[in-house]
Phi, psi and omega in degrees: 000133181285163176300322180294323179291324178297317182296316178293325177292320180294319181298316180300317180291324174300319176296318184294318181296319180299321176293319177296325179294330184279344184295124187292165179301339186293335181275352180274124179234156179077359175225112181277145173207164179281122181257143185238125178237149172208161181179186183249140174199145179061024184076012178220188181263152165238152174224143178220135177225131186204153178265112188204168173253012181217139175279120187251021181302320180298314181295319180301310181297319181301322180291317181296322178297327177296315178298318174302316181295334182268315198248349188284124176286343183263002172259102188299337181260007180292160180303311183296323181295320182289327177289319181297330182271002181060033172275343179205159168238013180275118180262126179284173187302317182296314180299318179298320179297312180294320181292322177298317179295321180299319176303317180294314183288322178301318181289327183288331186255005177071028180091005181285340171250124183205112183290347176281008179282359184316313180305322178286326175300316179293318181300322179281358171094020181242009175246243183262344185247152175208169182141220177293144177294146181289151177264178187294330179294313177298319180299311180298325178296314181292328179299334178296342178268354186262137178140117181290347178296339181270005184246132182234132176239119181217123177046046175081003178250134182255121180253145175236128178293325173248115187298343179280345183295139175231156182246142179227112181263025181299332182275010182218340189293318179295320176298314179297322173299322174299322175298316179297320177296322181291327179297322176302316180295320178295323180297341177259017173075017180279131190244355179228112184197165174212124180243132178222132174230111176057034179093000177258127195234142169236130180231163175202140173074225188228168178272190183296335182272000184077020183249161174299150179297142182247118183245124179278142173251118181292149164296136185277048178286134178308123184202080183292345179274350180053042177251347178284133181237014181292128186267142174272324182196172178226130177250136179260131182217129184257344173197132185133186183236152180214138181214148180236138176233140180200159180257008189274355180238316182267090178199171169216163177253128180233117181049045180079003184248130177283126178247112184265157192278349177278106181268131183280112181292348183270343179241333183088001184244162177302136179305132186229072182244173180281341182285125175263329181215127180236116179246132186227136172254135182210168176301328179233153183281330175302314180297310182301317178300311179297311183293323179298317174296317179299320182291330173297329180281317190284324186090168193297303187297321178289321181296322177297325177295317181293318177305321179300329181272350185237076187299342180286350188259146162232154186217154173227115180249139165252122186226165180258126183279182184297338178271357180086005177275152179289135170228166176228146171224139186216144171246008181271126178263106186269000000 
């Protein structure tokens, strides 16, 4: 073989190796390894890690985009956006499922969780509108639009007693999206995975080390830049869903006063309770997400009473005592 032939052969081998390195994980079969996916959805990041012989990123993102098309307030063509504009009353399957859960959590928490609180969320500067804070007259006027009792779902049709009422599923959509992504993995027989969207997590099985998944709970220090990563505690979980709600990141200061994003639908004002961070473990992430939000509204003692009536839930609360010091309360056995 001539030197030229040897050189061409070597170049061909290098090119072949390069092509093999570019082949995505989805083409690897028969050999499982932990695959990591990430991307953007619902205005935040999602992460998925799972033991598989196939990369399922396309399938996961396709399912997440279905959720966005149904529930996103920031997608003008989503089902919920069109319903809010009274362009349709047809509720797709996802919206109907989430609304049905919202009714259950609303009842279980005495109205502390209510997706019709959207007009007040906007008025306080956390939705689409911002500017001057609402006065008591404006709050009272907007409260007339709030209440799930005025929303009706029957045979796939959503009715509103007041056509000005709008629904916002931001406090449940990320958890629901995590559930739907987890269902994609389960449908492929995957038994070890972790899916997370904006801090709302679904887990099953074990991580790369063969141990239960470890989920950190941030300290609720005021951090509007979302850069602080100091942990208060770590929870281990091998199967189930976990979601955290808190007012320590999504807030603003107005004339020296902290205005937090969790609006109490029962009063129309930002929740001013002792719970600073509410973490809930539940069978589904949508359920955990909704109850975590409701507990921020209820405060520690009322939240404990709800937990007694909801044995499927476990919770970890970081709260402020009368001296302003951080304290924790947990029903989670780690």
